[in-house]
C-alpha positions, 0 to 999 in steps of 0.5 A: 426527487422521485428518483432518489427516494419515496416521497415519504423519505425524500429530502430537499435536493442538494447539489451534493446529491450529484456527487454520487450516482448511488444517490439516485435509483435511476442513473439516467436521472442522475446524468441529466441533472449533472449535465444540467448543472454543468451547462448552468455553470458554463452559462451562468458561472461557477456559482450556479447551483441547480438546487437553489434556482428555478429550472431554466427550460432553455438550459434543460433543452441545451443540456439534454439535446432537445426533447428526447421522446417528445418531452423535456428531459427534466420535470416529467412533462411539468416543465415546458419550453415554447422554443425548439432546439433549433430556435434556441441554437439559432440565437445562441451566442458564442458564450453559451455552452454547446448543445449536448446530445442526450445519451440513451439509457442503454448507453448510460447502462453500458458506461456504468457497467464498464466503470464497475468492471474497471473498478472490480479489475482495479480491486483485483489487481490491488488484492493480487499486489498485496498478496504478492507483497505479503508472500515476498515479505514472508519469504524474506523473513523466512530467509532471515530467520534461516540465516540467523539460525545458521549463524547461531549454529556456527557460533555454537560450533566454534565455541564447542571446538575452542572448548575442546581444544582448550581441554586437550591443551590442559590435559597435555600440560597436566601430563607433562607436569606429572612426568616432570614431578616423577623425574624430580622424585626419582632424582630426589628433588622437590617438584615445584607446585602445580602451575595454573594451566591455560590454553595454548592460545591464551599463553601465546597471547599473554607472552606476546603482550609481554614481549617488548620486541615482537618477532624476537625470541626472549633469552 
């Protein structure tokens, strides 16, 4: 646990510690333990848990590719294996995992840097996608509001024109009535009472609704 925290803060090792390389201060140590766990599961079954069983020196040799730098990969020189890697490989059965080449620390550092760059690029692409989506939604909303404003303006203009037409029709009808009243007074006749004026369109609609035979003028 020397590569997870200081001895005052280190907790008992758990297999879940291997899920995140950030739990380790040394990426090489994390990779060695992951390789050891995977080799153990391949040899002893999926129930193999490196935190609950003693270290297997031969399994360490297999998972790390021998003795890198002259010592066994895990245990910092405390764990020893009397056999060499060729001896272990010679008696290896077909069910044993393939002996792995232990990657160098620089290779692990390069792989870690590439993974961080991939994640950064992925985050940048996602940020750009969200920005483009937000810009598109804003443009669509602006276009919708402009269309709505144009429709409201059109309706207001139509209502104003209808009202102006109605006012002109009423003024024309009133002028005709006043002319008719003048003629009646000159001839000594009593003029009829002033009718209720309405727009021509309304009169035509009313007449059409009372006409039993559309298209034929009433007598």
